[in-house]
KEKE-3310 file (N, C-alpha, C; in steps of 0.2 Angstrom, whole numbers, plus 5000, padded with zeros to 4 digits):
npx = (4640:4630:4617:4612:4614:4605:4593:4593:4593:4584:4581:4571:4566:4578:4579:4567:4555:4541:4538:4533:4536:4539:4552:4555:4551:4559:4572:4571:4570:4582:4591:4588:4591:4605:4610:4607:4616:4628:4646:4654:4644:4643:4656:4668:4658:4654:4644:4634:4641:4641:4627:4625:4633:4625:4613:4617:4621:4609:4601:4609:4605:4591:4589:4592:4583:4585:4592:4584:4572:4578:4581:4569:4562:4571:4569:4555:4555:4560:4552:4539:4541:4543:4549:4552:4543:4527:4530:4538:4538:4526:4530:4543:4553:4564:4562:4566:4574:4569:4557:4547:4556:4564:4573:4590:4599:4612:4614:4608:4615:4628:4636:4625:4610:4606:4603:4600:4594:4601:4618:4623:4618:4608:4613:4618:4606:4598:4606:4604:4590:4589:4596:4588:4577:4582:4585:4573:4570:4574:4587:4598:4604:4612:4627:4636:4632:4633:4630:4639:4654:4654:4661:4673:4678:4687:4684:4688:4682:4679:4674:4664:4658:4653:4643:4634:4632:4638:4643:4656:4669:4679:4692:4693:4700:4696:4689:4680:4669:4676:4684:4689:4683:4670:4664:4659:4668:4673:4685:4688:4679:4675:4661:4652:4646:4630:4628:4628:4625:4616:4608:4608:4602:4610:4608:4606:4595:4594:4592:4588:4586:4569:4567:4568:4580:4588:4604:4619:4625:4640:4648:4647:4648:4636:4634:4628:4634:4648:4664:4674:4685:4694:4695:4710:4713:4704:4704:4692:4683:4676:4678:4689:4703:4702:4704:4692:4681:4671:4656:4652:4639:4638:4628:4619:4625:4632:4641:4657:4665:4654:4645:4642:4632:4633:4623:4625:4638:4649:4659:4656:4643:4643:4639:4627:4622:4617:4627:4638:4637:4644:4653:4656:4666:4666:4677:4678:4685:4691:4684:4691:4685:4671:4660:4651:4636:4635:4623:4614:4617:4613:4614:4625:4641:4649:4661:4663:4673:4672:4671:4673:4665:4656:4649:4644:4638:4630:4628:4628:4634:4644:4644:4652:4644:4643:4639:4639:4638:4630:4621:4621:4613:4618:4612:4612:4622:4625:4631:4648:4651:4638:4626:4619:4606:4605:4594:4591:4604:4611:4614:4607:4592:4580:4567:4569:4581:4595:4602:4613:4623:4629:4642:4647:4661:4671:4685:4701:4713:4730:4739:4739:4738:4743:4732:4721:4723:4722:4708:4702:4705:4698:4685:4685:4686:4673:4664:4666:4658:4651:4651:4656:4659:4651:4640:4646:4656:4647:4640:4650:4653)
npy = (4988:5003:5014:5022:5013:5004:5012:5014:5002:4988:4975:4965:4965:4960:4947:4943:4943:4946:4959:4956:4943:4926:4919:4906:4907:4917:4911:4899:4906:4912:4901:4895:4905:4907:4894:4895:4906:4905:4906:4894:4889:4897:4900:4913:4922:4938:4946:4937:4934:4947:4948:4937:4941:4952:4945:4938:4947:4953:4942:4941:4952:4951:4937:4938:4941:4952:4961:4962:4968:4981:4985:4986:4996:5007:5010:5012:5023:5034:5031:5036:5047:5046:5050:5063:5077:5078:5073:5073:5088:5094:5090:5086:5092:5099:5107:5123:5122:5126:5123:5117:5111:5096:5083:5077:5063:5062:5075:5073:5063:5068:5083:5090:5097:5113:5127:5119:5112:5119:5118:5106:5100:5091:5078:5075:5076:5065:5054:5054:5052:5039:5033:5035:5029:5015:5014:5015:5001:4996:5001:4992:4996:5007:5018:5013:5001:4987:4976:4961:4957:4947:4931:4923:4906:4892:4875:4858:4843:4825:4816:4808:4813:4825:4821:4812:4821:4827:4829:4839:4842:4858:4869:4886:4901:4916:4932:4932:4931:4939:4928:4931:4942:4938:4944:4957:4967:4973:4973:4957:4956:4969:4979:4986:5003:5012:5024:5041:5052:5048:5041:5027:5024:5025:5035:5052:5067:5080:5095:5101:5115:5115:5103:5088:5077:5060:5055:5044:5043:5053:5050:5038:5031:5027:5015:5015:5012:5014:5009:5009:5002:4993:4977:4968:4960:4961:4975:4982:4980:4968:4958:4946:4938:4921:4903:4893:4878:4871:4863:4859:4858:4849:4849:4836:4833:4844:4856:4859:4873:4879:4889:4887:4893:4898:4903:4917:4913:4921:4936:4942:4953:4971:4979:4972:4969:4958:4943:4941:4931:4915:4911:4897:4891:4877:4865:4851:4836:4827:4811:4795:4786:4790:4803:4819:4822:4833:4838:4835:4838:4829:4817:4803:4799:4785:4776:4760:4747:4734:4719:4714:4702:4703:4714:4710:4697:4700:4702:4700:4711:4716:4732:4745:4756:4770:4765:4752:4737:4734:4724:4724:4723:4720:4722:4710:4714:4728:4744:4750:4764:4766:4772:4768:4768:4768:4767:4778:4778:4789:4805:4808:4816:4826:4824:4816:4804:4805:4797:4784:4785:4774:4771:4760:4754:4747:4736:4735:4722:4723:4714:4698:4681:4665:4657:4665:4674:4667:4663:4676:4679:4669:4673:4685:4682:4674:4685:4694:4699:4709:4726:4739:4752:4755:4764:4776:4778:4779:4790:4800:4802)
npz = (4909:4905:4911:4901:4890:4893:4891:4877:4871:4865:4873:4873:4860:4855:4857:4852:4860:4870:4881:4893:4894:4900:4911:4906:4893:4889:4890:4882:4869:4868:4869:4856:4847:4850:4846:4832:4829:4833:4833:4829:4821:4812:4804:4800:4798:4801:4804:4811:4821:4827:4830:4838:4849:4853:4857:4867:4876:4878:4884:4895:4904:4905:4910:4922:4937:4946:4938:4927:4932:4936:4923:4916:4925:4923:4909:4909:4916:4907:4896:4901:4907:4920:4937:4936:4944:4939:4927:4910:4902:4889:4873:4876:4882:4895:4911:4912:4901:4888:4886:4874:4866:4859:4869:4871:4873:4873:4879:4892:4898:4896:4898:4903:4900:4892:4902:4913:4928:4941:4948:4946:4934:4922:4921:4933:4940:4934:4938:4952:4952:4947:4956:4968:4965:4965:4978:4984:4983:4994:4997:4994:4982:4983:4982:4991:4995:4986:4972:4971:4961:4945:4943:4933:4927:4922:4917:4914:4907:4905:4890:4893:4905:4900:4891:4900:4911:4926:4943:4947:4957:4961:4964:4969:4968:4974:4978:4993:5006:5021:5031:5044:5050:5048:5037:5041:5042:5053:5065:5074:5089:5090:5084:5070:5070:5070:5057:5061:5054:5043:5050:5049:5037:5025:5015:5012:5011:4998:4991:4975:4967:4962:4965:4976:4981:4985:4991:4991:5008:5013:5023:5028:5016:5009:5016:5029:5040:5052:5053:5066:5070:5060:5051:5051:5041:5030:5029:5033:5022:5022:5014:5007:4998:4995:4995:4988:4989:4978:4970:4954:4945:4931:4916:4908:4891:4889:4879:4871:4877:4881:4894:4912:4924:4941:4953:4964:4968:4966:4968:4985:4989:4994:5008:5012:5000:4987:4981:4967:4952:4947:4933:4924:4912:4901:4896:4884:4884:4869:4863:4861:4852:4850:4845:4843:4834:4820:4816:4826:4842:4852:4848:4847:4838:4829:4821:4814:4809:4797:4788:4771:4767:4778:4775:4762:4763:4775:4792:4811:4821:4835:4844:4854:4867:4877:4889:4889:4878:4862:4850:4832:4817:4802:4786:4772:4758:4761:4759:4760:4772:4775:4787:4802:4815:4832:4844:4858:4863:4865:4871:4887:4890:4898:4893:4882:4875:4866:4850:4845:4831:4820:4809:4796:4790:4777:4780:4774:4772:4775:4771:4762:4764:4754:4752:4755:4745:4733:4734:4734:4720:4714:4717:4711:4697:4697:4698:4688:4679:4684:4685:4695:4691:4680:4678:4682:4672:4661:4664:4663:4650)
capx = (4635:4628:4609:4611:4614:4598:4588:4594:4594:4578:4583:4566:4566:4584:4577:4560:4549:4536:4540:4530:4538:4541:4558:4556:4550:4566:4578:4569:4571:4589:4594:4586:4595:4612:4612:4608:4620:4635:4652:4655:4640:4644:4662:4669:4652:4654:4636:4631:4645:4639:4621:4626:4635:4620:4608:4620:4620:4601:4600:4613:4601:4584:4588:4594:4578:4586:4594:4578:4568:4580:4581:4562:4561:4575:4566:4549:4556:4560:4546:4533:4543:4544:4555:4551:4537:4523:4532:4541:4533:4523:4536:4549:4558:4565:4561:4572:4578:4567:4550:4544:4562:4566:4579:4595:4602:4619:4615:4607:4621:4634:4637:4619:4606:4606:4599:4598:4592:4605:4625:4625:4616:4603:4616:4618:4599:4596:4608:4600:4583:4590:4598:4583:4572:4584:4585:4567:4568:4578:4594:4604:4608:4616:4634:4640:4629:4633:4630:4646:4655:4653:4668:4673:4684:4687:4685:4689:4678:4680:4668:4659:4655:4649:4637:4630:4632:4641:4646:4663:4673:4683:4694:4692:4704:4693:4687:4674:4667:4682:4683:4691:4677:4663:4660:4657:4673:4675:4690:4685:4678:4671:4655:4651:4640:4626:4631:4624:4623:4611:4604:4608:4599:4614:4605:4604:4592:4597:4587:4591:4580:4562:4567:4571:4583:4591:4610:4623:4629:4647:4651:4647:4649:4631:4633:4623:4638:4654:4669:4680:4692:4693:4698:4716:4714:4701:4704:4686:4679:4672:4680:4696:4704:4703:4702:4685:4679:4664:4654:4649:4634:4638:4621:4620:4624:4635:4645:4663:4665:4647:4646:4637:4631:4631:4620:4627:4644:4654:4661:4651:4641:4645:4634:4621:4619:4619:4633:4638:4638:4651:4652:4662:4668:4667:4680:4676:4691:4688:4685:4695:4680:4664:4660:4644:4634:4634:4616:4610:4622:4611:4616:4633:4643:4653:4663:4665:4677:4669:4675:4669:4660:4650:4644:4641:4633:4626:4631:4626:4641:4644:4647:4651:4641:4647:4639:4640:4639:4624:4622:4618:4611:4620:4609:4616:4623:4626:4638:4653:4649:4631:4625:4613:4604:4604:4589:4592:4610:4615:4614:4601:4589:4574:4561:4571:4587:4598:4603:4620:4624:4634:4643:4651:4667:4675:4693:4705:4719:4736:4743:4735:4742:4742:4725:4717:4724:4718:4701:4700:4706:4692:4679:4685:4683:4666:4660:4668:4652:4648:4656:4653:4659:4648:4636:4650:4659:4642:4638:4655:4653)
capy = (4992:5009:5014:5025:5007:5001:5016:5014:4995:4985:4968:4960:4964:4957:4940:4942:4940:4951:4962:4952:4935:4923:4917:4900:4909:4920:4905:4895:4910:4913:4895:4894:4911:4905:4889:4898:4912:4903:4907:4888:4886:4902:4902:4919:4927:4943:4948:4933:4935:4952:4946:4933:4945:4955:4941:4935:4953:4954:4937:4942:4956:4948:4931:4940:4944:4959:4966:4963:4973:4987:4987:4988:5002:5012:5011:5015:5030:5038:5031:5039:5054:5046:5052:5071:5079:5080:5070:5077:5093:5093:5091:5082:5097:5099:5113:5128:5120:5128:5121:5112:5108:5089:5082:5073:5058:5065:5080:5071:5059:5072:5089:5093:5102:5120:5130:5114:5114:5119:5118:5099:5099:5085:5071:5072:5075:5059:5049:5054:5049:5032:5030:5035:5023:5009:5014:5013:4995:4993:5004:4988:4998:5013:5017:5009:4994:4986:4968:4958:4956:4940:4928:4918:4902:4886:4867:4852:4837:4821:4816:4804:4818:4830:4817:4810:4825:4825:4834:4840:4848:4862:4874:4893:4907:4923:4936:4930:4934:4938:4923:4933:4945:4936:4950:4963:4973:4976:4969:4953:4958:4975:4979:4992:5007:5015:5031:5046:5057:5046:5036:5020:5023:5026:5039:5058:5070:5087:5099:5104:5118:5113:5095:5085:5069:5056:5053:5041:5047:5053:5049:5031:5029:5024:5008:5016:5009:5016:5005:5012:4997:4989:4970:4969:4955:4964:4983:4984:4979:4962:4954:4944:4933:4914:4897:4889:4872:4871:4858:4862:4852:4849:4847:4831:4836:4851:4856:4862:4881:4881:4891:4884:4898:4896:4910:4919:4910:4926:4939:4944:4960:4975:4982:4968:4967:4951:4941:4940:4925:4912:4907:4891:4889:4870:4862:4844:4833:4822:4803:4791:4783:4793:4810:4822:4824:4841:4840:4836:4837:4824:4810:4802:4796:4780:4772:4753:4743:4728:4715:4714:4697:4705:4718:4707:4692:4701:4699:4703:4713:4719:4738:4748:4762:4773:4762:4744:4735:4731:4720:4728:4718:4722:4717:4708:4720:4735:4747:4753:4771:4767:4774:4764:4773:4764:4771:4778:4777:4795:4810:4808:4822:4825:4822:4811:4802:4804:4790:4782:4784:4769:4771:4755:4756:4740:4737:4730:4719:4725:4708:4692:4673:4662:4655:4672:4677:4662:4664:4682:4678:4665:4677:4690:4677:4672:4691:4699:4702:4714:4732:4744:4759:4757:4770:4782:4779:4782:4797:4804:4804)
capz = (4905:4908:4911:4895:4886:4894:4888:4870:4868:4866:4874:4871:4853:4852:4858:4849:4865:4872:4887:4899:4893:4906:4911:4902:4886:4887:4890:4875:4864:4868:4866:4849:4844:4852:4842:4825:4828:4837:4829:4827:4816:4806:4803:4796:4797:4806:4805:4814:4827:4831:4833:4843:4855:4855:4860:4873:4880:4880:4888:4902:4908:4905:4913:4930:4939:4948:4932:4922:4935:4935:4916:4916:4927:4920:4903:4911:4918:4901:4892:4903:4911:4927:4940:4937:4946:4934:4920:4906:4899:4883:4868:4878:4884:4902:4915:4911:4895:4882:4885:4869:4862:4862:4873:4868:4877:4874:4883:4898:4901:4895:4902:4905:4895:4893:4907:4918:4935:4946:4946:4944:4928:4922:4921:4940:4943:4932:4942:4958:4951:4947:4963:4972:4963:4967:4986:4986:4984:5000:4999:4991:4976:4984:4980:4997:4995:4978:4970:4970:4954:4943:4943:4928:4929:4917:4919:4908:4909:4899:4885:4896:4910:4896:4888:4905:4916:4932:4949:4947:4962:4959:4970:4966:4972:4972:4984:4996:5013:5025:5037:5050:5053:5046:5033:5045:5041:5059:5069:5079:5096:5089:5079:5066:5073:5066:5055:5064:5048:5039:5055:5047:5030:5019:5011:5015:5006:4996:4986:4968:4964:4964:4966:4982:4980:4990:4988:4997:5013:5011:5029:5027:5009:5008:5020:5035:5046:5053:5057:5070:5071:5054:5052:5049:5035:5024:5029:5034:5017:5023:5009:5006:4993:4998:4990:4990:4986:4976:4966:4948:4941:4923:4914:4903:4884:4889:4873:4873:4876:4885:4901:4917:4929:4948:4955:4971:4970:4963:4974:4989:4988:4999:5012:5012:4993:4984:4978:4960:4949:4945:4927:4922:4904:4901:4890:4884:4880:4864:4865:4855:4846:4851:4844:4843:4828:4819:4815:4833:4847:4857:4845:4847:4832:4830:4815:4815:4804:4796:4783:4765:4768:4782:4771:4756:4765:4780:4799:4816:4825:4842:4844:4860:4867:4882:4895:4888:4871:4859:4844:4827:4812:4795:4781:4766:4752:4764:4756:4765:4773:4777:4794:4806:4820:4837:4848:4864:4866:4865:4877:4890:4892:4904:4889:4877:4875:4859:4847:4843:4824:4819:4802:4795:4784:4776:4782:4769:4775:4772:4768:4761:4763:4747:4753:4754:4738:4728:4736:4731:4713:4712:4718:4705:4691:4697:4698:4683:4675:4689:4684:4699:4688:4673:4678:4682:4665:4656:4666:4662:4643)
cpx = (4631:4620:4608:4610:4607:4592:4588:4593:4587:4580:4577:4565:4572:4583:4570:4555:4546:4539:4538:4531:4540:4549:4560:4556:4557:4571:4577:4572:4579:4593:4593:4591:4603:4614:4612:4614:4628:4641:4654:4651:4640:4651:4664:4663:4652:4648:4633:4634:4643:4632:4621:4629:4629:4614:4611:4619:4612:4599:4603:4609:4595:4583:4590:4587:4579:4588:4588:4574:4571:4580:4574:4560:4564:4571:4559:4549:4556:4554:4540:4535:4543:4550:4555:4545:4533:4524:4536:4536:4532:4529:4542:4554:4559:4564:4567:4575:4575:4560:4549:4550:4563:4572:4584:4599:4609:4620:4613:4612:4628:4635:4632:4616:4606:4601:4596:4597:4598:4613:4626:4623:4611:4607:4616:4611:4596:4599:4606:4593:4584:4592:4593:4578:4575:4584:4579:4565:4572:4585:4600:4608:4612:4623:4638:4638:4628:4633:4638:4647:4655:4660:4667:4679:4682:4687:4684:4686:4680:4673:4662:4654:4651:4643:4632:4628:4635:4642:4653:4666:4678:4686:4696:4695:4701:4691:4680:4674:4674:4680:4685:4687:4671:4660:4658:4661:4676:4681:4686:4684:4675:4666:4655:4646:4636:4629:4626:4622:4617:4606:4603:4605:4603:4612:4604:4600:4595:4592:4591:4586:4574:4562:4570:4573:4586:4598:4614:4626:4636:4651:4652:4648:4643:4629:4628:4627:4645:4658:4675:4687:4690:4697:4704:4717:4710:4701:4697:4681:4674:4673:4687:4697:4706:4701:4696:4684:4672:4663:4650:4645:4635:4632:4624:4620:4628:4640:4651:4662:4658:4649:4641:4637:4629:4629:4623:4634:4650:4656:4656:4649:4643:4639:4627:4618:4620:4624:4633:4638:4644:4649:4658:4661:4670:4671:4680:4682:4688:4689:4688:4691:4674:4665:4652:4642:4633:4628:4612:4615:4620:4612:4624:4634:4648:4655:4666:4668:4673:4672:4670:4663:4654:4645:4640:4636:4628:4629:4628:4633:4639:4647:4647:4647:4645:4645:4640:4641:4631:4626:4618:4618:4613:4617:4614:4616:4623:4633:4641:4651:4642:4631:4618:4612:4602:4600:4592:4598:4615:4615:4607:4598:4583:4568:4563:4578:4590:4600:4611:4620:4630:4636:4649:4655:4671:4683:4696:4711:4724:4740:4738:4739:4740:4734:4720:4717:4720:4711:4698:4700:4700:4686:4679:4683:4676:4661:4662:4664:4650:4653:4653:4654:4656:4644:4640:4653:4653:4640:4644:4656:4648)
cpy = (4998:5010:5018:5018:5004:5004:5015:5007:4992:4977:4963:4959:4961:4949:4938:4939:4947:4953:4959:4944:4932:4920:4911:4902:4913:4915:4901:4899:4911:4907:4893:4899:4909:4899:4891:4902:4911:4903:4900:4885:4891:4905:4907:4924:4932:4946:4943:4933:4941:4951:4941:4936:4949:4952:4939:4942:4954:4949:4938:4947:4953:4942:4932:4943:4951:4964:4967:4969:4980:4990:4989:4995:5008:5014:5014:5022:5035:5037:5035:5046:5053:5048:5060:5072:5081:5076:5074:5082:5092:5094:5088:5086:5096:5107:5117:5127:5122:5126:5115:5109:5101:5089:5077:5069:5060:5070:5078:5067:5063:5077:5092:5097:5109:5122:5124:5116:5113:5118:5110:5097:5092:5078:5069:5071:5068:5053:5048:5050:5041:5029:5030:5030:5016:5009:5013:5006:4991:4996:4999:4991:5004:5012:5013:5002:4992:4978:4966:4956:4949:4938:4923:4913:4896:4880:4863:4846:4832:4820:4812:4809:4823:4826:4815:4816:4823:4831:4834:4845:4852:4867:4881:4898:4913:4926:4933:4933:4933:4933:4926:4937:4943:4940:4956:4969:4975:4971:4964:4956:4965:4975:4986:4996:5011:5022:5036:5051:5055:5042:5029:5018:5023:5031:5046:5062:5077:5089:5101:5107:5117:5106:5093:5077:5067:5054:5049:5046:5047:5051:5041:5027:5025:5017:5009:5014:5013:5011:5008:5008:4992:4982:4971:4965:4959:4972:4986:4983:4973:4957:4953:4939:4926:4909:4894:4883:4872:4864:4860:4856:4854:4846:4842:4835:4842:4850:4860:4870:4884:4884:4889:4891:4895:4902:4910:4916:4915:4929:4942:4951:4964:4978:4979:4966:4960:4950:4941:4933:4921:4909:4902:4889:4882:4868:4854:4841:4827:4815:4800:4789:4786:4800:4813:4823:4831:4843:4840:4833:4831:4817:4810:4798:4791:4777:4765:4750:4736:4725:4715:4708:4699:4709:4715:4701:4694:4698:4702:4704:4716:4726:4741:4755:4765:4769:4754:4743:4734:4728:4724:4723:4723:4718:4715:4713:4726:4738:4750:4762:4772:4768:4771:4768:4767:4769:4772:4778:4783:4799:4810:4815:4821:4822:4817:4809:4802:4798:4790:4781:4780:4769:4765:4756:4749:4742:4732:4728:4722:4720:4702:4686:4671:4660:4660:4674:4673:4662:4670:4682:4674:4669:4683:4688:4676:4679:4696:4701:4708:4720:4737:4751:4760:4762:4776:4783:4782:4789:4802:4806:4809)
cpz = (4908:4908:4904:4889:4886:4891:4880:4867:4870:4867:4872:4864:4851:4853:4855:4853:4867:4879:4894:4898:4900:4906:4907:4895:4884:4886:4884:4869:4863:4866:4859:4845:4844:4847:4835:4824:4830:4832:4826:4821:4810:4806:4799:4795:4802:4809:4811:4821:4830:4834:4838:4850:4858:4859:4867:4879:4883:4886:4896:4907:4909:4910:4921:4932:4942:4942:4928:4925:4935:4928:4914:4918:4925:4913:4904:4913:4912:4896:4894:4906:4918:4931:4941:4940:4940:4927:4916:4903:4892:4878:4869:4881:4892:4905:4914:4905:4888:4881:4880:4865:4865:4866:4869:4874:4879:4879:4891:4902:4900:4900:4905:4901:4897:4898:4911:4925:4940:4943:4943:4937:4927:4922:4929:4943:4941:4937:4949:4958:4951:4954:4968:4971:4966:4975:4988:4987:4989:5002:4997:4986:4977:4983:4985:4997:4988:4977:4969:4962:4952:4942:4937:4929:4923:4920:4913:4911:4904:4895:4889:4901:4906:4893:4894:4910:4922:4937:4949:4952:4959:4965:4965:4971:4970:4979:4986:5003:5018:5031:5044:5055:5052:5040:5035:5043:5047:5062:5074:5086:5096:5084:5076:5070:5068:5063:5058:5059:5045:5044:5052:5040:5024:5015:5015:5009:5004:4992:4980:4965:4967:4966:4973:4980:4985:4987:4993:5001:5012:5017:5030:5021:5007:5011:5026:5041:5046:5056:5060:5070:5066:5055:5048:5042:5029:5024:5030:5028:5018:5018:5008:5001:4997:4993:4993:4986:4985:4972:4960:4945:4934:4920:4909:4896:4884:4883:4875:4872:4880:4892:4906:4922:4936:4951:4962:4972:4967:4969:4978:4988:4995:5002:5012:5005:4990:4981:4971:4958:4948:4938:4925:4915:4904:4895:4890:4880:4875:4865:4858:4850:4845:4848:4844:4836:4827:4818:4821:4838:4852:4854:4845:4840:4833:4823:4817:4810:4803:4790:4776:4765:4773:4779:4766:4758:4771:4787:4805:4820:4831:4842:4851:4861:4873:4888:4895:4880:4868:4852:4838:4821:4805:4790:4775:4761:4755:4760:4761:4766:4775:4785:4797:4813:4826:4842:4855:4868:4865:4871:4880:4893:4896:4899:4884:4878:4867:4857:4846:4835:4822:4811:4801:4789:4783:4777:4777:4772:4771:4768:4767:4760:4756:4747:4751:4747:4733:4728:4733:4723:4710:4713:4712:4698:4691:4696:4693:4678:4678:4688:4689:4696:4682:4673:4678:4676:4660:4657:4663:4655:4641)
residu = (UNK:UNK:UNK:UNK:UNK:UNK:UNK:UNK:UNK:UNK:UNK:UNK:UNK:UNK:UNK:UNK:UNK:UNK:UNK:UNK:UNK:UNK:UNK:UNK:UNK:UNK:UNK:UNK:UNK:UNK:UNK:UNK:UNK:UNK:UNK:UNK:UNK:UNK:UNK:UNK:UNK:UNK:UNK:UNK:UNK:UNK:UNK:UNK:UNK:UNK:UNK:UNK:UNK:UNK:UNK:UNK:UNK:UNK:UNK:UNK:UNK:UNK:UNK:UNK:UNK:UNK:UNK:UNK:UNK:UNK:UNK:UNK:UNK:UNK:UNK:UNK:UNK:UNK:UNK:UNK:UNK:UNK:UNK:UNK:UNK:UNK:UNK:UNK:UNK:UNK:UNK:UNK:UNK:UNK:UNK:UNK:UNK:UNK:UNK:UNK:UNK:UNK:UNK:UNK:UNK:UNK:UNK:UNK:UNK:UNK:UNK:UNK:UNK:UNK:UNK:UNK:UNK:UNK:UNK:UNK:UNK:UNK:UNK:UNK:UNK:UNK:UNK:UNK:UNK:UNK:UNK:UNK:UNK:UNK:UNK:UNK:UNK:UNK:UNK:UNK:UNK:UNK:UNK:UNK:UNK:UNK:UNK:UNK:UNK:UNK:UNK:UNK:UNK:UNK:UNK:UNK:UNK:UNK:UNK:UNK:UNK:UNK:UNK:UNK:UNK:UNK:UNK:UNK:UNK:UNK:UNK:UNK:UNK:UNK:UNK:UNK:UNK:UNK:UNK:UNK:UNK:UNK:UNK:UNK:UNK:UNK:UNK:UNK:UNK:UNK:UNK:UNK:UNK:UNK:UNK:UNK:UNK:UNK:UNK:UNK:UNK:UNK:UNK:UNK:UNK:UNK:UNK:UNK:UNK:UNK:UNK:UNK:UNK:UNK:UNK:UNK:UNK:UNK:UNK:UNK:UNK:UNK:UNK:UNK:UNK:UNK:UNK:UNK:UNK:UNK:UNK:UNK:UNK:UNK:UNK:UNK:UNK:UNK:UNK:UNK:UNK:UNK:UNK:UNK:UNK:UNK:UNK:UNK:UNK:UNK:UNK:UNK:UNK:UNK:UNK:UNK:UNK:UNK:UNK:UNK:UNK:UNK:UNK:UNK:UNK:UNK:UNK:UNK:UNK:UNK:UNK:UNK:UNK:UNK:UNK:UNK:UNK:UNK:UNK:UNK:UNK:UNK:UNK:UNK:UNK:UNK:UNK:UNK:UNK:UNK:UNK:UNK:UNK:UNK:UNK:UNK:UNK:UNK:UNK:UNK:UNK:UNK:UNK:UNK:UNK:UNK:UNK:UNK:UNK:UNK:UNK:UNK:UNK:UNK:UNK:UNK:UNK:UNK:UNK:UNK:UNK:UNK:UNK:UNK:UNK:UNK:UNK:UNK:UNK:UNK:UNK:UNK:UNK:UNK:UNK:UNK:UNK:UNK:UNK:UNK:UNK:UNK:UNK:UNK:UNK:UNK:UNK:UNK:UNK:UNK:UNK:UNK:UNK:UNK:UNK:UNK:UNK:UNK:UNK:UNK:UNK:UNK:UNK:UNK:UNK:UNK:UNK:UNK:UNK:UNK:UNK:UNK:UNK:UNK:UNK:UNK:UNK:UNK:UNK:UNK:UNK:UNK:UNK:UNK:UNK:UNK:UNK:UNK:UNK:UNK:UNK:UNK:UNK:UNK:UNK:UNK:UNK)
# end
């Protein structure tokens, strides 16, 4: 995502929260919208799918403290004219660009405004401003020191792990800190030296007409260090591909396709910048008898076969749960297909536990012996006055 995207998009408005919303408020708003807009809940609805992507993009920035801070600073820069001495001129124009005429973001980020300051144009100047602003936070955002890339992987868990939550070990082959040089980039036994050009700052100053800006040092590529004897394994990058063993904490109630984020477990950053994150897409294997309610994913579902006498006369039956068994009282005269709620036998959450929804369905024997046939014939004779389709036939006329 470019900084132009950040200027043109209002991520706070996408989530429906104020710009000073807390992290918890942002998370709550995102979860509500994600449930409403998820493609599984809106099959074939392109509009909902687009909104879902917009909401996810907004949450991806606002949920990360570093990205959110940079997003806020970038938008504030253009909202108030910050970064230019004295702010933007009246009317929104640029120095040397016509005074009161408005500016166009395409000019800024494209080939530069007409009459721009110096040969680089305003596109270069603005890049320097944003780079200088990031460098003021400690230099970690210079071109040589950059945040590690995010890494994605997939994990399959069984139904019980998804419902209860679990710690699942995984092996991940991805770029990580070079073990041979310890991430320094220098051959073992040697050490990087301070760049004499920038004195280890990673930045050098230059003038652009009336403005003075900082830019990454070309000699050390913004790292502030020079490596005379690079590590033969990572080539001086400090990063090499390796297999790591990690433990992924699967939260209770995770749904199929949901992503779990492991902060700082992605690719390591360069030049002292923070590592990226690891996103694990969870796939849940279906259970033979249990399911998740479409109305409330915290409720489990179960269909239990029963006999006709149990429904007609009433009975106490034993039904399974994920952990043990419970008894369920079926009242006399219960219709096949009725659903009973067993409290507290669903997905365990911090504040409450979901329920188990038990649906009883009559099971019809495929064969009857002579005694059973005679008994049923006697029952049919005794109840021939009862017509279960009487209302149906009257309503159809």
